[in-house]
C-alpha positions as CSV (number, residue, x, y, z in Angstrom):
1,M,-32.8,102.1,18.3
2,K,-34.3,101.3,15.2
3,T,-32.8,101.4,11.9
4,K,-32.5,103.8,9.1
5,G,-34.8,100.6,6.9
6,E,-37.6,100.0,10.2
7,I,-38.1,104.2,9.8
8,T,-38.5,104.1,6.3
9,K,-40.8,101.1,6.8
10,R,-42.2,102.7,9.5
11,K,-43.1,106.0,7.4
12,I,-44.4,104.3,4.6
13,V,-47.1,102.5,6.7
14,E,-48.1,105.2,8.6
15,A,-48.9,107.3,4.3
16,A,-50.9,104.6,3.3
17,I,-53.0,104.1,6.7
18,E,-54.0,107.4,6.2
19,L,-54.1,107.2,2.2
20,F,-56.0,104.2,3.0
21,T,-58.6,105.7,4.7
22,R,-59.1,108.8,3.6
23,K,-59.2,107.6,-0.3
24,S,-59.8,104.2,0.1
25,Y,-58.0,101.1,-0.9
26,F,-58.5,100.4,-4.5
27,N,-58.4,104.8,-4.8
28,T,-54.9,104.9,-3.4
29,S,-51.8,104.7,-5.9
30,I,-48.3,103.7,-5.4
31,R,-48.0,106.8,-6.8
32,D,-50.0,108.8,-3.7
33,I,-48.5,106.3,-2.1
34,L,-44.3,107.4,-3.8
35,E,-45.9,111.0,-2.7
36,A,-46.5,111.1,0.1
37,T,-43.5,110.0,1.5
38,G,-40.9,111.1,-0.4
39,L,-40.0,108.0,-1.7
40,T,-38.4,106.3,-4.8
41,K,-40.2,102.7,-6.2
42,G,-37.3,101.1,-5.7
43,G,-37.3,102.6,-2.1
44,L,-40.6,102.1,-1.2
45,Y,-40.7,98.0,-3.1
46,G,-36.9,97.6,-1.3
47,H,-40.0,97.5,1.6
48,F,-42.8,95.9,0.8
49,T,-43.1,93.7,-3.4
50,S,-46.9,95.2,-3.9
51,K,-50.0,97.5,-2.4
52,E,-51.3,93.8,-1.0
53,D,-48.7,93.7,1.0
54,I,-48.3,96.9,2.2
55,W,-52.1,97.4,3.5
56,Y,-51.5,93.7,5.6
57,A,-49.0,96.0,7.3
58,A,-51.5,98.7,7.6
59,Y,-53.7,96.1,8.8
60,D,-51.4,95.1,11.4
61,E,-50.2,98.3,12.8
62,A,-54.5,99.3,12.9
63,A,-55.1,96.0,14.6
64,K,-52.3,96.8,17.2
65,R,-53.2,100.9,17.5
66,W,-57.0,99.3,17.5
67,R,-56.5,96.6,20.6
68,N,-54.4,99.2,23.2
69,I,-57.3,101.3,23.2
70,T,-60.4,98.4,23.0
71,F,-58.7,96.7,25.9
72,E,-57.5,99.3,28.0
73,G,-58.4,99.1,31.7
74,T,-60.0,95.4,30.9
75,Q,-57.0,93.2,32.1
76,A,-57.8,95.3,36.1
77,I,-61.7,94.8,36.1
78,E,-62.4,91.5,37.3
79,D,-66.7,91.8,36.2
80,P,-66.3,90.7,32.9
81,M,-70.1,92.6,32.4
82,E,-68.6,95.6,33.7
83,R,-65.6,94.7,30.6
84,I,-68.1,94.5,28.3
85,D,-69.1,97.7,29.3
86,R,-65.5,99.2,29.5
87,V,-65.2,97.7,25.5
88,I,-67.8,99.5,24.4
89,D,-67.0,103.1,25.8
90,N,-63.8,102.8,24.7
91,I,-64.5,101.7,21.3
92,L,-67.1,104.2,20.2
93,R,-66.0,107.1,22.5
94,N,-62.5,106.5,22.5
95,Y,-61.6,104.8,19.0
96,I,-65.0,106.3,16.8
97,G,-64.7,109.3,18.5
98,K,-61.9,110.9,18.9
99,N,-61.6,109.7,14.6
100,V,-58.3,107.1,15.3
101,F,-58.4,106.9,11.8
102,H,-59.3,109.3,9.0
103,G,-63.2,109.4,9.2
104,G,-63.7,106.9,11.8
105,G,-62.5,103.5,11.4
106,F,-60.0,101.3,8.8
107,F,-62.0,98.1,9.3
108,V,-65.5,98.4,8.5
109,P,-65.3,100.4,5.7
110,H,-62.4,98.3,4.2
111,L,-64.5,95.0,4.3
112,M,-67.5,97.0,2.8
113,E,-65.0,98.1,0.3
114,F,-63.2,94.2,-0.3
115,S,-66.8,92.4,-0.5
116,G,-67.1,91.2,-4.0
117,Q,-63.1,92.5,-4.9
118,A,-60.7,91.0,-2.8
119,P,-61.8,87.9,-1.2
120,E,-58.3,86.9,1.1
121,M,-58.1,91.0,2.5
122,S,-62.4,90.6,3.3
123,A,-61.8,87.3,5.2
124,H,-58.2,88.0,6.8
125,I,-60.9,91.9,8.1
126,L,-63.4,89.3,9.3
127,E,-61.4,86.6,11.0
128,G,-60.2,89.6,13.3
129,F,-64.1,90.5,13.9
130,E,-63.9,86.9,14.9
131,R,-61.8,86.4,17.0
132,Y,-63.1,89.6,19.1
133,A,-66.5,88.3,19.0
134,N,-65.1,85.0,20.1
135,L,-63.4,86.7,23.0
136,L,-66.2,88.6,24.0
137,I,-69.0,85.8,24.2
138,S,-65.7,83.8,26.3
139,W,-66.6,86.5,28.8
140,V,-70.3,86.3,28.5
141,E,-69.8,83.2,29.6
142,E,-66.9,83.4,32.6
143,A,-70.0,86.0,33.3
144,D,-72.4,83.2,33.5
145,E,-70.0,80.6,35.5
146,K,-70.2,83.7,37.8
147,G,-73.7,83.8,38.4
148,L,-73.8,87.1,37.4
149,L,-76.5,86.3,33.9
150,A,-80.7,85.9,34.2
151,P,-81.0,82.2,32.9
152,D,-80.9,80.9,29.8
153,L,-79.3,83.4,27.4
154,N,-77.3,82.0,23.9
155,H,-73.8,83.4,24.6
156,R,-73.0,83.1,21.1
157,D,-75.8,85.3,20.0
158,I,-74.9,87.7,22.8
159,G,-71.8,88.6,21.9
160,Q,-71.7,88.5,18.1
161,F,-74.9,91.1,18.5
162,I,-72.6,93.1,20.5
163,V,-70.1,93.5,17.7
164,I,-72.0,93.3,15.2
165,A,-74.1,96.4,17.0
166,L,-70.7,98.2,17.3
167,N,-69.7,97.8,14.0
168,G,-73.1,99.5,13.1
169,A,-72.4,102.3,14.9
170,V,-69.2,102.4,13.0
171,T,-70.6,102.2,9.7
172,L,-73.5,104.8,10.5
173,Y,-70.5,107.1,11.8
174,V,-68.2,106.5,9.2
175,A,-70.8,107.9,6.1
176,T,-72.4,111.1,8.2
177,Q,-69.9,111.9,11.4
178,D,-72.4,113.1,13.6
179,P,-71.3,112.4,17.2
180,N,-75.1,111.4,18.0
181,V,-74.6,107.8,16.7
182,W,-72.0,106.6,18.6
183,K,-73.0,108.2,22.2
184,S,-76.6,106.9,21.7
185,S,-75.0,103.4,20.6
186,I,-72.9,103.9,24.2
187,S,-76.3,103.7,25.9
188,Q,-78.3,101.9,24.3
189,L,-75.5,98.3,24.1
190,K,-74.8,99.4,27.9
191,F,-78.8,99.4,28.8
192,Y,-78.6,96.2,27.6
193,V,-75.7,94.4,28.8
194,A,-77.5,96.3,31.8
195,H,-80.7,94.0,31.3
196,L,-78.5,91.0,30.6
197,R,-77.9,90.3,34.8
198,K,-79.5,88.3,37.1
199,S,-82.4,90.6,39.0
């Protein structure tokens, strides 16, 4: 059973995720968070030392939600290229398409916002993207080892391209709120993945 302190901390993080995705990080004030949670400054600072500290906690919670959606069903799939197909579908249909975060995304909008203004926070997001790309690269390497791919493919380029394409789809969807963005991205990315296979 969660303690009162744990419940309060969770309440702050939930409110911060909503505010940071709806208003952006820099346009969200501590007063906004206090109003959303009904806490006093003392109550808030009893759990977090700063707005930046709150953002890192919000990032961790957002990343947990993202992982749960992105990798759902992948562990049971033996074919690594089918795993990549599932990830593409999960991210675009079940993460972006279902607006898990206000407006469609948490990470890409913050990466754009922090660029040139908050280098440590920007680097934190980029590290997450790099781990994500490295996982996809390892799946492409696994597929090659199993003899599933066409010859002479650059595994790193493939993994990085898929992450870049997915993030591009997120950016355009956040800007337009047009579901055709993620729908067409699914079909085109799966077309690309299919053509990596040995014919």
